[in-house]
KOLRO-323781 format. One record per atom (N, C-alpha, C, O, CB): x, y, z. Coordinates in steps of 0.2 Angstrom, whole numbers, plus 5000, padded with zeros to 4 digits. Glycine has a CB too. Example, Ala and Ser with C-alpha at 12.3 -4.5 7.8 and 13.67 -1.06 7.14 Angstrom:
506649725039/506249785039/506649845039/507149835042/505749785045/506449895035/506849955036/506450005039/506750065040/507049975029/
END
This chain:
501150765030/501050785037/501050865040/501450905038/501750755040/500650885044/500450955045/500950965050/500950945055/499650975049/501451005048/502051035054/501751075059/502051105064/502751085049/501151095058/501051145063/500851095071/500951115077/500151205061/500751035068/500451015074/500750935076/500550895081/499551015072/501350915069/501950875072/502550875069/502450895064/501950805073/503150855071/503750845068/503650775064/503250735064/504250845073/504450775060/504350725058/504850685062/504750625062/504450715051/505250695066/505650645071/505050635077/505150585081/506450695074/504650665078/504150655083/503750605080/503650545083/503750715086/503450615073/503050565071/503250485071/502950445074/502950585065/503950485068/504250425067/504250395074/504050335074/504850435065/504350415079/504350385085/503650365088/503550315092/504650435090/503050405085/502450375085/502350305082/502250255085/502150415081/502650325075/502750235071/502850195074/502450145075/503150225067/503550205076/503950165080/503350115086/503050065085/504650215084/503350165090/502950135095/502150095092/501750055095/502750195100/502050115087/501450055086/501650015080/501249995075/500550095083/502349995081/502549935077/502649945069/502649895065/501949885078/502650025066/502550045061/503250055060/503550095063/502050095061/503550015055/504350045053/504450095046/504250075041/504849965050/504850145048/504450205042/505250245043/505550245048/503550265045/505450265038/505950325038/505850385036/505350395032/506350305036/506350455037/505950515033/506050525027/506650545027/506050565034/505850535023/505550545016/506150625014/505850685016/504350545016/506850615012/507450665012/506850725007/506550765010/508350635008/506850715001/506650754996/506050784995/505950834992/506750734992/505550745000/504750775000/504650795007/504750765012/504150704997/504250855006/504350895011/503850875017/503250885017/504350965007/504150855024/503850855031/503450765028/502850755029/503150935033/503750725025/503650665024/504050605027/504650615029/503650655018/503750555027/503950495031/503650435025/503150445022/503650495040/504050385024/503750335021/503750255025/504250225027/504050335015/503150245026/503250175030/503550115025/503550135019/502550155033/503750055027/504050015024/503649955022/503849915018/504549995029/503049955025/502549905023/501849935023/501749975028/502549845028/501549915018/500749955017/500449925024/500549865026/500149935010/500049985027/499549975033/498950015031/498950065028/499849995041/498449975035/497650025034/497850095037/498350125039/496849995040/497250105035/497450225037/497150205044/497450235048/496550325031/496750145047/496350155054/497150145058/497250165064/495450095056/497550105054/498050085061/498650145061/499150145065/498550005060/498550195057/499250245056/499050285061/498450305061/499350295047/499550315067/499350335070/499250425068/499550445063/499850315075/498750465070/498650525069/498150545063/498050605063/499150555069/497950475059/497750485053/496950515054/496850565051/497850435050/496550495058/496050515059/495850575064/495250595066/495950465059/496450595066/496350655070/496750715065/496750775068/496750655077/496950705059/497050755054/497750755053/497950795048/496850815055/498250735057/498750745058/499250735053/499650775052/498850725063/499150675048/499350655043/499050635040/498450605042/499750625044/499250635033/498750595026/499150565022/499650595021/498350635022/499050505019/499150465017/499150475007/498650475003/498550415021/499750485004/499950514999/500450494995/500950494998/500050575001/500550464988/501250444985/501650494985/501450554984/501350414978/502250474987/502850524987/502750574980/502850634980/503650474988/502650534974/502950584970/502550644969/502650694966/503150564966/501850614972/501250664972/501350744976/501050794975/500750614977/501950714983/501850774987/502550824983/502850854987/501950754996/502650824978/503050874974/502650914973/503050964973/503350864969/502150924971/501650994969/501651034970/501751084967/501050994970/501551024979/501651084984/502351114984/502551174986/501551064992/502851074982/503451114984/503651164976/503951224975/504151044988/503251124971/503451154964/503151214964/503451264961/503251124957/502451224968/502051294966/502351334969/502551374965/501251294968/502651334976/502951374979/502451444980/502551504978/503751384976/501951424983/501351474985/501551504991/501751474996/500551434987/501651554990/501651614997/500951635002/500451625000/501751704992/501251655009/500551705010/500251755007/500551795005/500551735015/499651745007/499151815006/499151784997/499051834993/499651915008/499251734994/499051724988/498251694988/497951664992/499651684986/498151704982/497551674979/497851594974/498151604969/497151744973/497651534976/497751484974/497251464971/496751464974/498051454977/497151414963/496651384960/496951304960/497551294960/496551404952/496551244962/496751184962/496351164956/495751154956/496651134969/496551164953/495951164945/495551094944/494951084942/496551174936/495951044947/495650954944/495850934952/496250894953/496250884936/495550954956/495650944962/495650874968/496050874972/495250974963/495050834967/494850774970/495350734968/495650724962/494050744967/495450684975/494950674980/495250724987/495350714993/494850594982/495550784981/495850834989/496450814993/496550824999/495250824996/496950784991/497650754994/498150814993/498450844998/498050694989/498150834986/498550914983/498350954989/498750984993/498250954976/497750964988/497451034992/497451024999/497451085002/496551054990/497350975002/497450995008/498350995009/498551035013/497150935014/498750965006/499450985007/499651045006/500051075009/499850955004/499351075002/499451155000/499151195005/499351245007/499051184992/498651165009/498351195014/498751205020/498751255023/497851165015/499151145022/499651135027/500251175027/500451205032/499751075028/500551165020/501151205019/501251265018/501851275018/501351205016/500651315017/500551395017/499951405019/499551425015/500651435010/499751395026/498951405030/498751475027/498351485023/498951405041/499251525029/499251585027/498851605020/498651665020/499851595028/498751565015/498451575008/497851645009/497451625014/498151495005/497651705006/497351745005/496751695003/496251715006/497551795002/496551655000/496051604996/496451544993/497051544991/495551644990/495951504994/496151424989/495651404987/495251374992/496551364993/495451394980/494751384978/495051314974/495451304970/494451444973/494551264978/494751174975/494251174970/493651194972/494651104981/494251144965/493851124959/493751054956/494251024955/493951164955/493151034955/492950984952/492450974949/491951014951/492850944955/492250934944/491750944938/491250904942/490750934943/491950924931/491350834945/490850804948/490650814955/491050834960/490950744947/489950814956/489750814963/490050764969/490250774975/488950794962/490050714966/490150674971/490950664974/491150654979/489750594969/491550684969/492150714968/492350764973/492850754977/492050754961/491850824974/491950864976/491850864984/492150904987/491650914973/491350804986/491250774992/491850754996/491950765002/490750714990/492150714991/492850674993/493250734996/493650735001/493350634985/493250784992/493650844993/493550875000/493950875005/493550894987/492950885001/492550925008/492750875013/493250885016/491550955009/492650805014/492950755019/493550745019/493750715025/492850705018/494050755015/494850765017/494750815020/495050815025/495350765011/494550865018/494850935022/494650945029/494950975033/494550995018/493850905030/493550895036/493850845042/493850855048/493050875036/494250815039/494650755042/495450815046/495650805052/494950695033/495750865040/496250895042/496050935045/496550935050/496550915038/495550975047/495251025050/495651115046/495851165049/495451005059/495551095038/495651145034/495251185030/494651175034/495951125031/495151205027/494351245024/494851265017/495551275017/493951325031/494351265012/494451295004/493751285002/493251255004/495051244998/493751354997/493151374993/492951314986/493051314980/493351454989/492551274989/492451214983/492051224979/491451244980/492251164985/492251194972/491751234969/491651164962/492151134959/492051324966/490951154961/490851104956/490751124950/490251144948/490351054957/491351134945/491251164938/491751114937/491951064939/491451244936/491751154929/492151124925/492751174922/492651214917/491651094919/493351184924/494051214923/493851254913/493851304911/494851144925/493651214911/493551234905/493051294902/493051324897/493351194903/492651284909/492051344908/492051394914/491651394919/491251294909/492651434915/492651474921/492051514922/491951534928/493151514922/491651534917/491051564918/490651564924/490251604925/490751564913/490751504926/490251444929/490551474937/490151484941/490651334925/491151484939/491451504944/491851554945/491751584950/491551464945/492351574940/492851634942/492451704942/492051724939/493451634937/492751724946/492551794949/492951854947/492851904950/492551794958/493451844941/493751854937/494551904939/494951934936/493151894933/494451874946/495051884949/495851844948/495951794951/494751884955/496251854944/496651804944/496951774949/496851804954/497051814941/497351714948/497551674953/498251684953/498451694948/497451594952/498651694958/499451694957/499851644958/500451644959/499851724961/499351574959/499751514959/499051454957/498551464959/500151494969/499151414952/498751374950/499051294947/499451294943/498451404945/498751234950/498851184952/498351154946/497651154946/498851174959/498851114940/498351084936/498751014935/499251014932/498051124930/498250954939/498550904940/498050854935/497550824938/498650874949/497950844929/497550824923/497450774922/497850734924/497750824918/496750754920/496650694921/496950644915/496850674909/495950684922/497250594916/497650544913/497450474912/497050444914/498150544916/498150454907/498050384906/498250344914/498050284915/498550354901/498550364916/498750344924/499250284922/499150224924/497950314931/499850294917/500250254916/500750244921/501150194922/500550264910/500850294925/501450314930/501150254937/501450234942/501450424933/500650244936/500450204944/500250124942/499850084944/499550254950/500750114937/500350034934/500749994939/500749934938/500550004925/501150024943/501449974947/501049954954/501349914958/501950004948/500449984955/500049974959/499449964957/498949964961/500150014963/499349964950/498649964948/498649944941/498449974936/498250034948/498949874940/499249834934/498649814929/498849784924/499549754935/497949834931/497549824928/497449864922/497149854917/497149824931/497849934923/497849994918/498149954912/497849944907/498450064921/498549924913/498949874906/498449864900/498549864894/499349794908/497749834904/497349814900/496549834899/496049804896/497449754902/496549914904/496049924902/496349984897/495849994893/495549934907/496750014896/496850084892/496850034885/496749974885/497750124893/496850084879/496750084873/497250124868/497350184870/496150094874/497450114864/497950184861/497350234859/497550294861/498550164851/496850234857/496450294856/496350344862/496250404862/495750284853/496250314867/496350334875/496750404875/496650454877/496550274880/497350384873/497950434874/497650514871/497550564874/498650414869/497450494862/497350554860/496850604862/496750664860/497450534854/496350554868/495650574869/496150634875/496050694875/494950504873/496550574880/496750624885/497050684882/496850734884/497250584890/497450684877/497850744876/497450784875/497650844875/498350754873/496950774872/496450844870/496150864874/495950924873/495950844865/496050834881/495550864887/496150904891/496150964893/495050804892/496650854892/497350884894/497550974892/497651014897/497950824889/497550974886/497751044880/497051104882/497051164884/497551014867/496551054882/495851114882/495751144891/495551194892/494951054879/495951094896/496351114902/496851164905/496851204909/496551074904/497251144903/497951174904/497851264900/498051314903/498551124899/497551264893/497351314891/496951364895/497051424896/497251304886/496351324897/495751374900/496151394908/496151454909/494851324901/496351354912/496751374917/497351424918/497651434923/496851314919/497551444911/498151464909/498051554910/498451604912/498251444900/497451554907/496851614907/496951644912/497251704912/496151594907/496751604919/496651634926/497051654927/497051694932/496451594932/497751644926/498451664930/498651724929/498751754923/499051614929/498651754935/498851824934/499651834932/500051794934/498751854941/499851874928/500551894928/501051894931/501051924936/500551934927/501451874930/501951834936/501651784940/501951784946/502251894941/501251754938/501051704942/501551634941/502151634938/500351694939/501251584944/501551524942/500951474942/500551474946/502151504949/500951434937/500751374935/501051304933/501551284930/500651394931/500751264937/501151184939/500751134936/500151114939/501251164948/500951104930/500551054926/500750984928/501350974926/500551064917/500550944931/500650874931/500050854929/499550874927/500850854936/500350774930/500050714927/500250664930/500750674933/500250694921/500050594932/500350534935/500450494927/500350434926/499750484942/500650524922/500750474916/501450474914/501750524916/500250484910/501750434910/502450414906/502350424901/502650384898/502850344905/501950474897/501750484892/501950544890/501650594892/501350474892/502450554883/502550624881/501950654879/501850714880/503050624876/501550634876/500950644873/500450664877/500050694875/500650594868/500450664883/500150684889/500550724892/500250754896/499850624893/501050734892/501650774896/501850834892/501450864890/502250724897/502450834892/502750894887/502550904881/502850954878/503550894887/502150874877/501850894872/501350934874/501250994873/501650854867/500950904878/500250974880/500551044881/500351104878/499850964888/501151044885/501551094888/501551144881/501251194880/502351074891/501951094876/502251144870/501651164866/501851214863/502651094864/501251154866/500651164862/500451224866/500551284864/499951094861/500351224873/500451294875/500651354874/500351404873/500751294878/501451344873/501851374871/501951414866/502151474865/502151344871/501551364861/501451394854/500951424854/501051464849/501451354848/500451434856/499851434855/499851524859/499451564856/499251354858/500051534863/499951584870/500751624872/501051604877/499751524877/501051674867/501351734869/501551724875/502151724876/501051794868/501051724880/501251774887/501451694892/501451694898/500451834891/501451654889/501651564893/502451564890/502651564884/501051474887/502851564896/503451524895/503651484901/503451504906/503851574894/503951444899/504351404904/504851424911/505351454911/504751374901/504451404916/504851454923/505451374925/505451314924/504051494932/505751404929/506251384932/506151324937/505551344940/506551434934/506251274938/506251224943/506351244949/506851284950/506551164942/506051224953/506151254960/506851224964/507251214959/505551224965/507051204970/507751174972/507751094970/508151054968/507751184979/506951074973/506551024977/506550974970/506750914971/505651064982/506450994964/506450944958/507250914958/507250844957/506250984951/507650934958/508250914959/508450884963/509050864963/508550934959/508150884967/508350824974/507850754974/507650724979/508150864982/507650754968/507150694968/507450624964/507450614958/506350724963/507750584968/508250524965/507650494959/507150474960/508450444973/508250504952/508050464947/507550524944/507250494939/507750394949/507450574945/507150614940/507450624935/508050624934/506950674942/506950624929/507350644922/507250684919/506650704921/507250624916/507550724916/507550774913/507150794906/507550814901/508050784912/506550804904/506150804899/506250864895/506650904898/505450804901/505950874889/506150944884/506051004889/506451054890/505550954876/505250984891/505151014896/504850984903/504450944903/504751064893/505151014909/504850964914/505250924917/505850914914/504350934911/505150894920/505450824924/504950764925/504350784926/505750834931/505250704924/504950654924/505050594929/505450554928/504950644920/504750584934/504850544938/504650474936/504150454933/504550554943/505250424938/505150354935/505050324941/505350334947/505850314930/504550274941/504250244947/504650184949/505050164945/503550214947/504650154954/505150114957/505550134965/505250164970/505550104953/506150104965/506250104971/506750144973/506850154979/506250044973/507150174967/507550214968/507150294970/507450334974/507950214961/506650314967/506450384970/505750374975/505450414977/506350424963/505650294975/505050264980/504350314977/503950334981/505250294990/504250314972/503650334970/503350324964/503650304960/503550394970/502550334963/502350314958/502750364950/503350384950/501750324960/502450364946/502850394940/502250464939/501650454939/503150334932/502650524939/502350594938/502950644934/503550654935/502250624947/502450654931/502850724926/502650794929/502050794931/502550724917/502950834930/502950904934/503250944928/503750914926/503350904942/502951014925/503251054922/502951134925/502351134926/503151034914/503251174926/503251254929/503051284923/503251274918/504251294932/502551334923/502451394919/502351434923/502251424929/501851394913/502351494919/502351564920/502051614917/502151604911/502651584920/501751654918/501351714914/501851794912/501851834916/500651734919/501951784906/502451854908/502051924905/502251974906/503151844903/501351914902/501051984901/500051964902/499851914905/501252024891/499752004900/499051994901/499051934895/498951874896/498452064900/499151944890/499051884886/498351904883/498051954882/499151804890/498151824882/497451804879/496851804886/496251784885/497651714874/
END
């Protein structure tokens, strides 16, 4: 929800007037949860860009990134743009936000979502593993890496994943995730924060990937989780980071989050 245009209490009144039962989501910033699924065309304010539809667990990304006014931010795997829009709504005074994805059609989706919200970002069609294609050499103070994954945390909404995934897929995803994370970390400013997240439940795609970065780059270290992480019902501490368990307690899909920071110029 864009708090510059709406309040949580005011929006709950709009939903009630439209016959949509909902409640405030206490641990997610500026969010409400509707009790029953509804078409976006029926959601008050959606077309006007006052609100967006996003899983509750996905909304933790912006809080953990903790961007501040005047910062340069990179959304490294940005499509379809839900988290990009949320970041811009939460911190509209950013100096710059670069939203990146590898496929033109996916970047078009980011543009469509930002146009609906009335927000702007620097959109780039590029592979984060090839920074020479888009990077101007200036480091980013905040980087979000929402990495491609097996999507095992969203099986409750997409049960076909159980049939489509193969054991060999996980190793391939882990290799890609490691490449993406290592490349993104090189673009992070000293003292900057990087949030790595997936919608996977599998350690091989989550803390194991982060551990490999920590082992290979002496400039990388685990950053303290902001207070918001401890407010999520049912969040489980992992060796590194936290795992959101899908289901009714947290009211979200399954997400993994880890916060990292850069201590020196490093590699």
